[in-house]
C-alpha positions in Angstrom: 14.7 10.9 13.0 11.9 8.3 13.6 13.1 4.7 14.3 10.3 2.2 14.2 10.3 -0.6 16.6 10.1 -4.2 15.3 6.6 -4.5 16.2 5.6 -1.4 14.0 7.5 -2.9 11.1 5.8 -6.3 11.4 2.5 -4.3 11.5 3.3 -2.6 8.4 4.4 -5.6 6.6 1.2 -7.4 7.6 -0.9 -4.5 6.6 0.8 -4.6 3.1 0.1 -8.3 2.9 -3.6 -7.9 3.8 -3.8 -5.1 1.3 -2.4 -7.3 -1.4 -4.9 -10.0 -0.7 -7.6 -7.4 -0.6 -6.7 -6.4 -4.1 -7.2 -9.9 -5.4 -9.4 -11.9 -3.3 -12.8 -9.8 -3.3 -12.8 -9.2 -6.9 -11.8 -12.7 -7.9 -14.4 -14.4 -5.6 -17.1 -11.7 -6.2 -17.7 -11.5 -2.4 -17.9 -7.8 -1.6 -16.0 -6.7 -4.6 -16.2 -3.1 -3.2 -13.3 -4.2 -0.8 -10.7 -4.2 -3.9 -10.8 -0.4 -4.4 -10.9 0.2 -0.7 -7.8 -2.0 -0.2 -6.2 -0.1 -3.0 -6.7 3.1 -1.3 -5.2 1.7 1.9 -2.2 0.7 -0.1 -2.0 4.2 -1.6 -2.0 5.6 1.8 0.8 3.4 3.0 2.9 4.1 -0.2 2.7 7.9 0.4 3.7 7.4 3.9 6.5 5.1 3.1 7.6 7.6 0.4 7.7 10.5 2.9 9.6 8.5 5.5 12.2 7.4 2.9 12.5 11.0 1.4 13.1 12.4 5.0 15.8 9.9 5.6 17.4 10.7 2.3 16.8 7.1 1.0 15.9 8.1 -2.4 16.0 4.7 -4.2 13.0 3.2 -2.5 10.9 6.5 -3.2 10.6 5.5 -6.9 9.4 1.9 -6.0 6.9 3.4 -3.6 5.7 5.7 -6.5 5.4 2.8 -8.8 3.3 0.8 -6.4 1.3 3.8 -5.6 0.5 4.2 -9.3 -0.4 0.7 -9.7 -2.8 0.8 -6.6 -4.3 4.1 -8.0 -5.0 2.5 -11.3 -6.7 -0.5 -9.5 -8.6 1.9 -7.4 -9.7 4.0 -10.3 -10.7 1.0 -12.5 -12.7 -0.7 -9.8 -14.8 2.1 -8.6 
């Protein structure tokens, strides 16, 4: 069983926050809009790893949420490429 340190949890949270900003800001401002699908791919990666983690720890509720967020990010990545 893997237990993450507080620093790793904060890093994951900051990564998700920056990924969310990366979904909106580049496309909205028109500055480097290619970063929007790149941020979506990064969030897809985070959601896959989160789903694996929750599944391995028998936390099945969050896996569904991870899959919904993954699907939204995949839709954005597909639509913006």
